[in-house]
One Martini backbone bead per residue (centre of mass of N, CA, C, O) as a GRO file, in nm:
protein
  226
    1MET     BB    1  -4.829  -7.305   7.109
    2ASP     BB    2  -4.634  -7.614   7.158
    3ASP     BB    3  -4.764  -7.718   7.468
    4VAL     BB    4  -5.033  -7.833   7.407
    5THR     BB    5  -5.293  -7.975   7.588
    6ARG     BB    6  -5.516  -8.262   7.552
    7THR     BB    7  -5.855  -8.327   7.671
    8ASP     BB    8  -6.098  -8.568   7.686
    9TYR     BB    9  -6.385  -8.540   7.828
   10THR     BB   10  -6.523  -8.806   8.063
   11GLY     BB   11  -6.781  -8.714   8.150
   12THR     BB   12  -7.141  -8.733   8.226
   13GLY     BB   13  -7.262  -8.489   8.301
   14ILE     BB   14  -7.595  -8.327   8.258
   15SER     BB   15  -7.940  -8.366   8.304
   16GLU     BB   16  -8.255  -8.266   8.355
   17ASP     BB   17  -8.353  -8.546   8.497
   18GLU     BB   18  -8.115  -8.518   8.733
   19LEU     BB   19  -8.224  -8.298   8.884
   20ALA     BB   20  -8.292  -8.146   9.146
   21PRO     BB   21  -8.562  -7.972   9.275
   22THR     BB   22  -8.328  -7.771   9.368
   23PRO     BB   23  -8.055  -7.578   9.369
   24LEU     BB   24  -7.948  -7.655   9.649
   25GLN     BB   25  -7.958  -7.964   9.619
   26GLN     BB   26  -7.762  -7.974   9.377
   27VAL     BB   27  -7.519  -7.838   9.499
   28ARG     BB   28  -7.489  -8.028   9.740
   29ARG     BB   29  -7.447  -8.284   9.581
   30TRP     BB   30  -7.178  -8.197   9.444
   31VAL     BB   31  -7.022  -8.124   9.697
   32ASP     BB   32  -7.044  -8.400   9.836
   33GLU     BB   33  -6.900  -8.555   9.604
   34ALA     BB   34  -6.633  -8.398   9.629
   35VAL     BB   35  -6.573  -8.471   9.921
   36GLU     BB   36  -6.574  -8.775   9.885
   37ARG     BB   37  -6.340  -8.779   9.680
   38SER     BB   38  -6.124  -8.635   9.860
   39ARG     BB   39  -6.117  -8.894  10.059
   40ALA     BB   40  -6.039  -9.115   9.823
   41GLN     BB   41  -5.879  -8.891   9.651
   42PRO     BB   42  -5.614  -8.661   9.527
   43ASP     BB   43  -5.787  -8.486   9.284
   44VAL     BB   44  -5.952  -8.326   9.538
   45PRO     BB   45  -5.806  -8.118   9.759
   46GLU     BB   46  -6.041  -7.861   9.741
   47PRO     BB   47  -6.382  -7.860   9.732
   48HIS     BB   48  -6.424  -7.538   9.852
   49ALA     BB   49  -6.307  -7.386   9.623
   50LEU     BB   50  -6.359  -7.027   9.563
   51SER     BB   51  -6.408  -6.821   9.300
   52VAL     BB   52  -6.383  -6.456   9.319
   53ALA     BB   53  -6.554  -6.187   9.153
   54THR     BB   54  -6.469  -5.846   9.102
   55VAL     BB   55  -6.504  -5.479   9.098
   56ASP     BB   56  -6.366  -5.190   9.047
   57ALA     BB   57  -6.379  -4.845   9.009
   58ASP     BB   58  -6.268  -4.896   8.691
   59GLY     BB   59  -6.386  -5.192   8.596
   60MET     BB   60  -6.184  -5.397   8.709
   61PRO     BB   61  -6.124  -5.713   8.734
   62ASP     BB   62  -6.126  -5.960   9.007
   63VAL     BB   63  -5.950  -6.259   9.137
   64ARG     BB   64  -6.011  -6.521   9.388
   65THR     BB   65  -5.942  -6.766   9.645
   66VAL     BB   66  -6.161  -6.936   9.854
   67LEU     BB   67  -6.374  -7.059  10.114
   68MET     BB   68  -6.654  -7.239  10.138
   69ARG     BB   69  -6.860  -7.198  10.451
   70VAL     BB   70  -7.140  -7.142  10.301
   71LEU     BB   71  -7.465  -7.332  10.264
   72ASP     BB   72  -7.780  -7.213  10.175
   73GLU     BB   73  -8.085  -7.081  10.081
   74ARG     BB   74  -7.927  -6.790  10.044
   75GLY     BB   75  -7.632  -6.904   9.991
   76PRO     BB   76  -7.315  -6.864   9.934
   77GLY     BB   77  -7.009  -6.847  10.147
   78PHE     BB   78  -6.759  -6.625  10.308
   79TYR     BB   79  -6.451  -6.549  10.469
   80THR     BB   80  -6.313  -6.217  10.567
   81GLY     BB   81  -6.173  -5.924  10.516
   82THR     BB   82  -6.339  -5.615  10.484
   83THR     BB   83  -6.050  -5.454  10.404
   84SER     BB   84  -6.009  -5.585  10.163
   85THR     BB   85  -6.027  -5.580   9.836
   86LYS     BB   86  -6.299  -5.730   9.819
   87GLY     BB   87  -6.441  -5.552  10.031
   88VAL     BB   88  -6.415  -5.283   9.882
   89HIS     BB   89  -6.561  -5.364   9.627
   90LEU     BB   90  -6.836  -5.459   9.762
   91ALA     BB   91  -6.907  -5.184   9.890
   92ALA     BB   92  -6.936  -5.041   9.598
   93ASN     BB   93  -6.989  -5.340   9.446
   94PRO     BB   94  -7.197  -5.627   9.485
   95GLN     BB   95  -7.121  -5.752   9.235
   96VAL     BB   96  -7.098  -6.115   9.167
   97ALA     BB   97  -6.870  -6.390   9.107
   98ALA     BB   98  -6.863  -6.761   9.110
   99SER     BB   99  -6.658  -7.072   9.156
  100LEU     BB  100  -6.672  -7.423   9.121
  101VAL     BB  101  -6.391  -7.655   9.068
  102TRP     BB  102  -6.364  -8.005   8.923
  103PRO     BB  103  -6.161  -8.139   8.702
  104ALA     BB  104  -6.163  -8.453   8.772
  105MET     BB  105  -6.501  -8.439   8.735
  106PHE     BB  106  -6.610  -8.244   8.520
  107ARG     BB  107  -6.687  -7.983   8.714
  108ALA     BB  108  -6.918  -7.697   8.763
  109ILE     BB  109  -7.000  -7.389   8.948
  110ARG     BB  110  -7.204  -7.102   8.891
  111PHE     BB  111  -7.221  -6.766   9.031
  112ARG     BB  112  -7.472  -6.498   9.029
  113GLY     BB  113  -7.476  -6.161   9.192
  114ARG     BB  114  -7.494  -6.055   9.531
  115ALA     BB  115  -7.346  -5.910   9.808
  116GLU     BB  116  -7.363  -5.997  10.158
  117LEU     BB  117  -7.342  -5.961  10.474
  118LEU     BB  118  -7.283  -6.138  10.734
  119GLU     BB  119  -7.378  -6.230  11.019
  120ARG     BB  120  -7.228  -6.181  11.320
  121ASP     BB  121  -7.287  -6.458  11.454
  122LEU     BB  122  -7.153  -6.624  11.230
  123VAL     BB  123  -6.873  -6.500  11.244
  124GLU     BB  124  -6.811  -6.565  11.544
  125ASP     BB  125  -6.856  -6.869  11.532
  126TYR     BB  126  -6.638  -6.929  11.319
  127PHE     BB  127  -6.390  -6.799  11.442
  128THR     BB  128  -6.392  -6.977  11.711
  129SER     BB  129  -6.344  -7.254  11.531
  130ARG     BB  130  -6.069  -7.187  11.476
  131PRO     BB  131  -5.762  -7.205  11.483
  132TRP     BB  132  -5.545  -7.028  11.662
  133GLY     BB  133  -5.349  -6.942  11.429
  134SER     BB  134  -5.572  -6.819  11.246
  135ARG     BB  135  -5.662  -6.600  11.450
  136ILE     BB  136  -5.391  -6.458  11.465
  137SER     BB  137  -5.361  -6.390  11.160
  138ALA     BB  138  -5.598  -6.192  11.146
  139TRP     BB  139  -5.434  -5.976  11.314
  140ALA     BB  140  -5.151  -5.969  11.157
  141SER     BB  141  -5.317  -5.922  10.890
  142HIS     BB  142  -5.336  -5.679  10.627
  143GLN     BB  143  -5.530  -5.742  10.396
  144SER     BB  144  -5.372  -5.652  10.080
  145GLN     BB  145  -5.135  -5.523  10.191
  146PRO     BB  146  -4.833  -5.428  10.206
  147ALA     BB  147  -4.515  -5.612  10.236
  148ALA     BB  148  -4.190  -5.586  10.327
  149SER     BB  149  -4.188  -5.882  10.472
  150ARG     BB  150  -4.180  -6.180  10.627
  151ALA     BB  151  -4.071  -6.075  10.896
  152GLU     BB  152  -4.301  -5.877  10.952
  153LEU     BB  153  -4.524  -6.089  10.973
  154GLN     BB  154  -4.395  -6.251  11.204
  155ARG     BB  155  -4.395  -6.024  11.413
  156ALA     BB  156  -4.701  -5.982  11.419
  157TYR     BB  157  -4.765  -6.267  11.508
  158ASP     BB  158  -4.600  -6.273  11.772
  159GLU     BB  159  -4.749  -6.040  11.908
  160ALA     BB  160  -5.031  -6.170  11.903
  161ALA     BB  161  -4.951  -6.429  12.055
  162ALA     BB  162  -4.866  -6.281  12.317
  163ARG     BB  163  -5.145  -6.144  12.369
  164TRP     BB  164  -5.294  -6.437  12.268
  165PRO     BB  165  -5.276  -6.707  12.411
  166ASP     BB  166  -5.295  -7.051  12.421
  167THR     BB  167  -5.577  -7.210  12.608
  168GLY     BB  168  -5.805  -7.384  12.439
  169SER     BB  169  -6.000  -7.160  12.369
  170ARG     BB  170  -6.242  -7.001  12.175
  171ASP     BB  171  -6.188  -6.706  12.349
  172ASP     BB  172  -5.865  -6.617  12.330
  173VAL     BB  173  -5.961  -6.469  12.057
  174PRO     BB  174  -6.069  -6.203  11.924
  175VAL     BB  175  -6.288  -6.050  11.714
  176PRO     BB  176  -6.247  -5.869  11.457
  177ASP     BB  177  -6.397  -5.598  11.312
  178PHE     BB  178  -6.257  -5.669  11.012
  179TRP     BB  179  -6.410  -5.945  11.039
  180GLY     BB  180  -6.591  -6.150  10.794
  181GLY     BB  181  -6.862  -6.177  10.547
  182TYR     BB  182  -7.020  -6.344  10.253
  183ARG     BB  183  -7.313  -6.350  10.055
  184ILE     BB  184  -7.462  -6.502   9.772
  185VAL     BB  185  -7.717  -6.362   9.590
  186CYS     BB  186  -7.878  -6.531   9.354
  187ASP     BB  187  -7.959  -6.519   8.985
  188GLU     BB  188  -7.740  -6.750   8.909
  189VAL     BB  189  -7.707  -7.105   8.814
  190GLU     BB  190  -7.439  -7.312   8.697
  191LEU     BB  191  -7.408  -7.631   8.534
  192TRP     BB  192  -7.106  -7.811   8.464
  193GLY     BB  193  -7.050  -8.078   8.215
  194GLY     BB  194  -6.819  -8.277   8.095
  195ARG     BB  195  -6.751  -8.382   7.754
  196ARG     BB  196  -6.708  -8.509   7.472
  197ASP     BB  197  -6.607  -8.303   7.212
  198ARG     BB  198  -6.715  -8.037   7.365
  199LEU     BB  199  -7.021  -8.141   7.459
  200HIS     BB  200  -7.128  -7.978   7.690
  201ASP     BB  201  -7.295  -7.915   7.990
  202ARG     BB  202  -7.546  -7.637   8.040
  203LEU     BB  203  -7.718  -7.560   8.332
  204VAL     BB  204  -7.964  -7.302   8.393
  205LEU     BB  205  -8.049  -7.100   8.678
  206THR     BB  206  -8.305  -6.853   8.682
  207ARG     BB  207  -8.434  -6.585   8.810
  208VAL     BB  208  -8.813  -6.506   8.839
  209ALA     BB  209  -8.829  -6.475   9.159
  210GLU     BB  210  -8.892  -6.468   9.462
  211GLY     BB  211  -8.648  -6.653   9.645
  212SER     BB  212  -8.487  -6.929   9.716
  213LEU     BB  213  -8.286  -7.212   9.660
  214GLU     BB  214  -8.557  -7.381   9.777
  215ASP     BB  215  -8.736  -7.237   9.546
  216ALA     BB  216  -8.850  -7.356   9.257
  217ALA     BB  217  -9.041  -7.111   9.154
  218ALA     BB  218  -8.782  -6.899   9.126
  219TRP     BB  219  -8.696  -7.093   8.877
  220ARG     BB  220  -8.529  -7.125   8.557
  221LEU     BB  221  -8.473  -7.365   8.306
  222HIS     BB  222  -8.174  -7.387   8.096
  223ARG     BB  223  -7.990  -7.433   7.803
  224ARG     BB  224  -7.645  -7.405   7.716
  225GLN     BB  225  -7.413  -7.360   7.502
  226PRO     BB  226  -7.069  -7.464   7.473
   0.00000   0.00000   0.00000
């Protein structure tokens, strides 16, 4: 390639003595700092963008970007149609990897583990909090299926909108049975901090015992070469 661009990463990286006491506290710290930057500057437009990788029945990996809408001691999570491609993959093989990446901050977080369905009460509560148009789209779109045209999608949306008009209520659009979400139960969390001369920091927290992301004793810290 003759158009290669090179950037010397000027991040501050991350050192062992800077880590929060638990993996959850550290992840939340970086997510909060990304959100804060997104409000102050335009270079972190979607701080919760989470790339999620799954594997299909033939062993072929697949990746897409969703929004991380759950982050607690049990792991990060996202909402989606359970009959989507990612839902079909996870039903057959729950092994999953995901990453949050903030290039302007020279930071990334990687998660590896297995996916579990989110509890239905969480799904329903989140669905009803969404804007009316997003709830209508959940009914109109058969996620990941072929679409004949944009016009076909618009017709399906218009039909759903006519069926469930906007009344201003959280309950004016029912929650589809095929709409749900997944939590990543992590076995590994890696914190990547970019530094000059490609001598980046990679601090890895690996599960060594039962316990949540808030249980420091369940995790072992080691540094990985860049």
